[in-house]
N, C-alpha and C positions, 0 to 999 in steps of 0.2 A: 576389828577393822578400824583403822585410824581414819579420822575425818579432819580434813584441813579447814580451818575457819579463819576468817579475817574480821578483825574488829574495825567497825566504821564509827569514827567519832561523831557525835551528834552536836549540832550547833546549839548554843545556849539560847533559851527563849529571849526574845527582845520585845520591848513595847514600842519600838520605832520601826516603821515601814518606810523604806527609801525606794522611790521609783524614779528611774532616770529615763523612762520612755512610757509609752501608752500602757495602761493597766487594763487588761481585759477581764471584766468580772461577769461576762455573759453567762457562765455556767455556775456561778456561785451567788449566794446571798450573803452580803457583808453587813454585819451588825456592829455598830460602834456607838459608844456613848457620846463621843465628841471627836472632832478632828480640828486641831488648832493650825491655822494657816495665816501667812502674811497676806496672801492674795490668792485669787482663784477665779475661774470663770467656767460657765456651763454653756455649751453651744447646742443648738437644736440639730438633730439629724435631718438630712434632706435626701431626696431621691425616692426610691421605692420602699424604704423602710420607715416605720414610725416607732417611737418609743412608747411603750405602754406603761412603763414604770420609771419615771424620771428621777434622776438624782436631784434631791431637794435640799435647799438651804433653809433651815428653820430660822436662823437669825444670828445675832452676835452680841457679845457683852463688851461694853466700853470700859477699858481700864486706863489708869493714869499713863500719860505719854506725852509726846510732843508733836503729833501729827494733827493737821486740820481735817477732821472727819466730817464736818457739816458746817454750812453757812446759812442758818435760818434767815428767812426774809422778814425784815421789820415792817411795821405799818408805815403809812405816810405820816407826815407831821401831824401831831395832835395838839390841841390846846391843853396845856398842863393845868390840872385842877389845883385849887388852893385847899390843902388839907383833904383832898379827895384824889387818891392816886388814879392815874389814867394809864391804860395799857399802851406800851410802845411796841411790843412784840409778843407773840404767843405761838407755840408749836409743840408737837410731840414727835417721837421717834419710834414709829410702829414696828420697825424691824429689829428692835432690841430683844435680847434674850435675858430672862432673869429679872430680879428686882434690885440688884446691887450694882448697877452701872454707876461709874464715877468718872468725872472729867473736869477740865477747867473750862469755864464759860467766860469768854472775853467779849467786851462790847464797849462802844463809845456812845455817850449820850450828849447831845448838843442842844442848847436852848437858843431860841431865836426871839428877837424883839422887833416888831415892826418899826420902820423908820419914824422917828418922832422929832419935833422941833427942839426938844429939851433932852438932857441926858437921862436915860432911863434909870429907874431905881435899881440898886443892886439887890440881888436875891440869890437864893441857893436852890438846889434841886435835891430832894430826898428820893431815893430809889430803893426798890426791893425786888428780889427774885423769888418767885413762888414755884414750888413743885407740887402739882395737884392741889392747888389752893392754899397750901401752907407756906408761909414765909420762911425761907432758909438762909437768906443773906439780905443785908440792907446797909445803907450808908447815906451820907449827905455830902454834897460837893462844897467846895469853898464858896463864899459869897462873892458874887461878881455881877457886873452888868450883863454879861453873856456867859453864863457858866458852861464849861466844857469839862467832862470827866471821862476817865477810862476805868472800866470795871474789869477785874481779873480775879475770878472767884472759883474756888474748888467746890463742885457740887457732887453729892453722892446719893445713893439709895434711890435711883431713878429707874422706873420700869417703862415698858413700851406703852402703857396706857396713861402715863402721867402727862399732864399739860405743864409746860415750862413757860412762865410768864415773866416779862420784865415790865415793871411799872415805874412811874415817876410822878412827883407832885412838886408844885412850886411853893416857896415860902412867902411869896408876894401876894397880898390880898388882891392886887390888880391882875389876877391870873388870866383874865381874858386877853391880855396883851402878851402872854408868854406862850410860846410854842416849843415843843420838844420832839426830837427824833432820835431813834436808836440807829446805829450804823456799825458796820464791820463786826457783826455778830459771828462768833466762831466757837465751835465745839472742838476742844483740843484733847486728844487722847489716842489710844491705840485700840483697834477692833480685834477682839479675840473671837474668832468665828466658831460657831457650833453648827456642825453639819449633820443632817439626818440622811445617812446614805442607805438607799434601798437597793442599789444595783440597777441593771437595765434588762428589760425584756424587749426583744425586737420582733416585729411582726411584719410580714409582707402586706403592703396595701392591696386591697382587692381591686 
């Protein structure tokens, strides 16, 4: 007895999942090492249902790029030390993933001299950038009565636990008359998102 059969071609396996509408994972457990995304958002459910297992974002890794990802807040004006660096800004980025984040750090440092009846002595500003207490970049401004400099440095090997510090010191022994401030601090790069996807379980509220 002959049997008629039809061959059905199977699609090749792919590592790319394209979703152009809502993706319902209610009946599945999705396990993934990472999902790379340019942007994304998570919204809480409302009404009679609650999520007992939320979609969770673990964090992200900063890679070289040209986007402004953060604008850390600098300190107020500080008196610049003479041969004793003073902190102008300090921050960490606790949402980072991994230990190999890298980005461009941009910052302006301006020195101020109180009004005096005579022309103030010219001086320079020495600066350094520290990651977790270790100096990774440093330099010195040109000598001027009111030095102003812009910093644009590539920083790498940063983790979520590291403190990033910008410091400066004056070359003038009359340091008590010199004040400095950091401004326009920017973290330049792209965020590669690592998502921990657990799926959703919905339960009726009692």
